[in-house]
C-alpha positions in Angstrom: 5.2 -15.8 23.4 7.0 -18.9 23.0 6.4 -19.4 19.3 7.6 -16.2 18.6 10.8 -16.6 20.4 11.2 -19.7 18.3 10.6 -18.1 15.0 12.8 -15.6 16.0 15.5 -17.8 16.7 15.1 -20.1 13.7 15.3 -16.9 11.8 18.2 -15.3 13.7 20.0 -18.6 12.4 18.7 -18.7 9.1 20.3 -15.1 8.7 23.9 -16.4 9.9 23.6 -19.0 7.2 23.0 -16.4 4.8 25.6 -14.0 5.9 28.1 -16.6 5.6 26.7 -17.7 2.3 26.2 -14.5 0.6 29.0 -12.1 2.7 26.1 -9.7 3.8 22.7 -10.0 6.0 20.1 -9.8 3.8 16.5 -8.1 4.8 13.2 -9.5 4.2 13.0 -8.1 0.9 16.8 -9.8 -0.1 15.3 -13.2 1.1 12.4 -12.9 -0.9 14.2 -11.7 -4.0 16.5 -15.0 -3.3 13.6 -17.3 -3.0 11.6 -15.6 -6.0 15.0 -16.1 -8.1 14.9 -19.9 -7.1 11.4 -20.3 -8.2 11.7 -18.5 -11.3 15.1 -20.7 -12.1 16.4 -18.1 -14.2 19.6 -16.5 -12.9 20.8 -13.4 -14.6 23.1 -10.9 -14.2 20.6 -8.1 -14.2 16.8 -7.8 -13.4 14.7 -4.7 -14.1 13.2 -3.0 -11.2 9.3 -4.6 -12.3 11.1 -8.2 -12.7 12.6 -7.7 -9.2 9.0 -6.7 -8.0 7.5 -9.8 -9.8 10.0 -12.1 -8.5 9.2 -10.7 -5.0 5.4 -11.7 -6.2 6.4 -15.1 -7.1 8.2 -15.6 -3.7 5.3 -14.5 -1.7 3.0 -17.1 -3.7 5.2 -19.8 -3.7 5.8 -19.4 0.0 2.0 -19.5 0.8 0.8 -22.2 -1.8 1.4 -24.9 0.9 -0.4 -23.2 2.9 -3.3 -23.2 0.4 -3.4 -19.6 -0.4 -2.1 -19.8 -3.7 -1.8 -22.4 -6.6 0.4 -22.2 -9.3 -1.4 -21.6 -12.6 1.3 -22.1 -15.2 3.8 -20.4 -16.8 4.2 -17.9 -19.5 6.2 -17.9 -23.0 8.9 -16.1 -21.2 9.1 -18.7 -18.4 7.3 -16.4 -15.7 4.7 -18.5 -13.4 1.6 -17.0 -12.6 -0.5 -18.1 -9.3 -4.0 -18.0 -8.5 -5.0 -16.7 -5.2 -7.2 -19.5 -3.6 -8.2 -17.7 -0.3 -8.1 -14.7 1.4 -5.0 -13.9 3.7 -5.9 -13.3 7.1 -5.9 -9.8 8.7 -3.1 -9.1 11.0 -1.2 -6.6 12.5 2.1 -5.9 11.4 4.2 -7.8 14.1 1.7 -11.0 13.4 2.5 -10.4 9.0 5.9 -10.2 9.6 6.0 -13.9 11.9 3.4 -15.1 9.5 5.6 -14.5 6.6 8.9 -15.4 8.6 7.4 -18.7 9.5 7.1 -19.7 5.8 10.2 -18.3 4.4 11.8 -20.4 7.7 9.4 -23.9 6.5 10.6 -23.1 2.8 14.4 -23.2 3.5 13.6 -26.4 5.8 11.7 -28.2 2.9 14.3 -27.0 0.3 17.7 -27.8 2.5 19.4 -24.9 3.1 
């Protein structure tokens, strides 16, 4: 339980920083979208629904790359990164999945000096 408490307290600090920076508290999907835009590197005024889904996918792959789940294969002609899955994700219950992803998001922001 202590690890979960540590993740949760770190998560609340991240949410507070994001609230301060953007004026509203983003949910997990919003945070993944922000990471996807950062990794894509092309900030646009508008993204299509499909592009938003692609950005969230880019975020998840980018987040899980340091743990050896994905690696970037390259970038297509439009600048979109593509990833290759290296190993299967562990089978987890919903709360474990959430904490697994939160832990990777927290690591991302820590390593990107946020």
